[in-house]
C-alpha positions as CSV (number, residue, x, y, z in Angstrom):
1,M,-11.9,-25.0,8.4
2,P,-12.3,-22.0,6.2
3,G,-9.3,-19.8,5.6
4,S,-9.0,-16.4,4.1
5,V,-11.8,-14.1,2.8
6,L,-11.1,-11.7,0.0
7,A,-13.1,-8.7,-1.2
8,I,-12.8,-7.6,-4.8
9,R,-14.4,-4.6,-6.5
10,T,-14.3,-4.7,-10.3
11,Q,-15.8,-2.6,-13.1
12,C,-19.3,-3.8,-13.9
13,D,-18.2,-5.7,-17.0
14,A,-19.8,-8.9,-18.3
15,Q,-16.4,-10.7,-18.3
16,A,-15.1,-9.4,-14.9
17,L,-16.3,-12.4,-12.8
18,S,-14.9,-15.0,-15.2
19,R,-11.6,-13.1,-15.3
20,V,-11.3,-13.0,-11.5
21,N,-12.3,-16.7,-11.3
22,N,-9.7,-17.6,-13.9
23,I,-6.9,-16.3,-11.5
24,F,-8.0,-19.0,-9.0
25,A,-8.5,-21.6,-11.7
26,M,-4.9,-21.2,-12.9
27,R,-3.7,-22.0,-9.4
28,D,-6.1,-25.0,-9.1
29,I,-8.1,-23.3,-6.3
30,V,-11.8,-23.7,-5.9
31,P,-13.2,-21.2,-3.4
32,I,-15.5,-22.4,-0.7
33,Q,-18.0,-19.6,-1.4
34,I,-18.3,-16.8,-3.9
35,N,-20.8,-13.9,-3.4
36,C,-21.2,-11.5,-6.3
37,R,-23.5,-8.6,-6.7
38,R,-23.9,-5.6,-8.9
39,A,-23.6,-2.2,-7.4
40,D,-23.4,0.2,-10.4
41,P,-20.8,1.1,-11.6
42,F,-19.1,-1.8,-9.8
43,L,-19.3,-5.6,-9.4
44,L,-18.6,-6.6,-5.7
45,I,-17.1,-10.1,-5.3
46,D,-16.4,-11.7,-2.0
47,L,-14.5,-15.0,-1.9
48,Q,-13.9,-17.5,0.9
49,L,-10.9,-19.8,0.5
50,T,-9.8,-22.9,2.4
51,A,-7.0,-22.7,5.0
52,A,-4.8,-24.7,2.6
53,D,-5.1,-21.9,0.1
54,T,-4.2,-19.2,2.6
55,P,-0.4,-19.2,1.9
56,R,-1.1,-18.2,-1.7
57,V,-3.3,-15.2,-0.9
58,A,-0.6,-12.5,-1.2
59,A,0.3,-13.7,-4.7
60,I,-3.3,-13.9,-5.8
61,L,-4.0,-10.4,-4.5
62,D,-1.1,-9.0,-6.4
63,R,-2.3,-10.7,-9.6
64,L,-5.8,-9.4,-9.1
65,R,-4.6,-5.8,-8.5
66,E,-2.7,-6.0,-11.8
67,M,-5.9,-6.7,-13.7
68,V,-7.4,-3.7,-15.6
69,C,-11.0,-4.4,-14.6
70,V,-10.1,-4.7,-10.8
71,D,-10.6,-1.5,-8.9
72,R,-9.7,-2.9,-5.4
73,A,-8.7,-6.3,-4.0
74,F,-7.9,-6.9,-0.3
75,L,-7.8,-9.5,2.4
76,V,-10.7,-9.1,4.8
77,H,-10.1,-12.1,7.1
78,D,-7.3,-14.6,7.6
79,A,-8.3,-17.6,9.7
80,C,-4.7,-18.3,10.6
81,D,-4.5,-15.0,12.4
82,R,-8.0,-14.5,13.8
83,G,-9.7,-17.8,14.1
84,G,-12.0,-19.5,11.6
85,I,-15.4,-18.6,10.2
86,A,-18.1,-21.0,11.2
87,R,-19.2,-23.4,8.4
88,D,-22.8,-22.6,9.1
89,S,-22.3,-18.8,8.6
90,A,-24.6,-16.8,6.4
91,P,-23.5,-15.9,2.9
92,L,-20.6,-13.5,2.6
93,R,-21.6,-9.8,2.5
94,L,-18.4,-7.9,3.1
95,H,-18.9,-4.8,1.0
96,A,-20.7,-1.7,2.3
97,P,-24.2,-0.9,0.9
98,E,-24.3,0.5,-2.6
99,A,-25.0,4.0,-1.4
100,D,-21.6,4.1,0.4
101,H,-19.8,3.2,-2.9
102,R,-21.6,6.1,-4.7
103,E,-20.6,8.5,-1.9
104,T,-17.0,7.2,-2.0
105,N,-16.8,7.7,-5.8
106,Q,-18.1,11.3,-5.6
107,V,-15.5,12.2,-3.0
108,A,-12.6,10.5,-4.8
């Protein structure tokens, strides 16, 4: 059963995805699903982890937030608390449409 789902927003940098992936590789974690899309000036990355990886999520989020290229990283769903995600679910799409990010950046 799938576990946690993380949403990460990084700078739109050619190495950002590999740097984020390296955080998981160093912990011997292979995500169930990764969805990545470009929404200038950001790269939006959604990751789905197994339930076995859920206990390590807090440490992973802390490490991601320490990275210079990461703007935001947060837990969207924790299967241990709210029930699992169906295996047949559609690809992850957790971030708001690109227009919302532009509006947020103008306000901030």
